[in-house]
Phi, psi and omega in degrees: 000319185291334185271355182286321174302320180289331180285321174296322178300312188297311186293327178289322176291328179290322174301316181296315177295321180299315179299314179298317175300319177293326178297314179293318183295320174300321179298310182292320179293326179283337174287326174295312181299317189291320177303314179295323180288325174293322179299314182300314178297321176295321172298325177292316178298322184280332182255338179209084186295332177295314178294319178300319180294323178293314182299314179302320176302312183297320174294321176297312177305315183292320183300303185286314186256357180097175188303316186304309178302324173299309180301307180298325176297317177293315179290333179285337177278358176083015179276141183286166182302322173298318179297315179301304183311310184295314180303313181288319177299318184289326174291316182290330178285323176289327172294320184290313188294331178275307188293320184297308179297323177303310184300310183297313179299317180295321180297341178267352178283138182301306190223084180282161183301150188296327186287331181279326179295320183293329179295310183300326176286326179289325178293321184290326174298316180286329180296312183297322183296304183303317179305319178294332175286325188266353181304327183284342182266337182068220183293329175305313179298321177297314180300319184290322181293324181283328185287332178297137186258027181278169171295145178060022157244185173118196194281318188289308174308320179294322177294330178287323177302310178303323172298319177293330180280356176087010179287122176297141181311316187298336172266321187296305189302315170305320180296310177301310179303313183290328181286318176300317182290319177304311178301320170306310174297313181287325176284330181294300183298324181295314177304312182299318178299324183289325176299327174303331187260333186267344181059229182297314186296323176297323182288326180289320176292328184287320180292327176293317181295327180295319177294319179293319172308303183307305183300316179304310189295313182302309183305311180298321182287325178288319174295319179298308183304319179289322177300326184282329178291327183266348174092009180294340181262009178094010180290149178291000000 
C-alpha cells in the first residue's frame, strides 16, 4: 500500500519528462523548418522577384486571414495548385512546430512578457471554448476542426484543443500535421475545381470572401489587443 504513491509519482515524473523531451524536439524541428523557409524565400527573392511577391502575398493573406484566404489569394494570382499547397503547408508547419513548444514553455513561466501573456490567454480561451463544443465528438471533432480552413480554426488552435483533451504530444502532433496537410490539398484543389464551373462569378466571390476573412481576422485581433490592454482578459 505504501509503495503505490511512489509508483504514481514515478509515472508522473516520466510523463513530464516525456512531454519536456517532445517540446524540445518540436522546438528544434520548428527552427529547422523556419530556417529552411527563410532560405527558400531568400533564394526566390534573388532569382524571381515577381514570384517572390506573389508568394509573400499568399503568406500574408494566410497568416492574417487563415488558410482559405491564402488559398484564394494564391489561385487568384495564378499560382498553380501544387505551389499554393506547398507554400501554405510550409507556413503552417513551421508556425505550428515553433508556436506550440513556445506556448507550452511560456505557460510554465512564472512571469512571461506581457504581450505574450495576453496572446496565451486569448489562445487558451478559444481552445477551451472550442473544446467544450468538440468534447462529444472526440478525435473526429478535432480532426474536422483542423481540416476546416476558416479564421481561428486550423492546426495551432487544434493542437491546443488536443492538449486539453489529454492527447500526448507524440500522438497529437502527427494527427494535427497530417490533417492540416490533407486539408490544404483538398481545399486548394476543391476551390480550383469550383472555379472551373463558376468562371468570373466564382472569382468575384473569391475576392469578396478573401476580403471578409481578412477583415474578420483583423477585427478579432484588434478586439483581443484592446481587451488585453484594458484588462478584460484577466490581465493585471
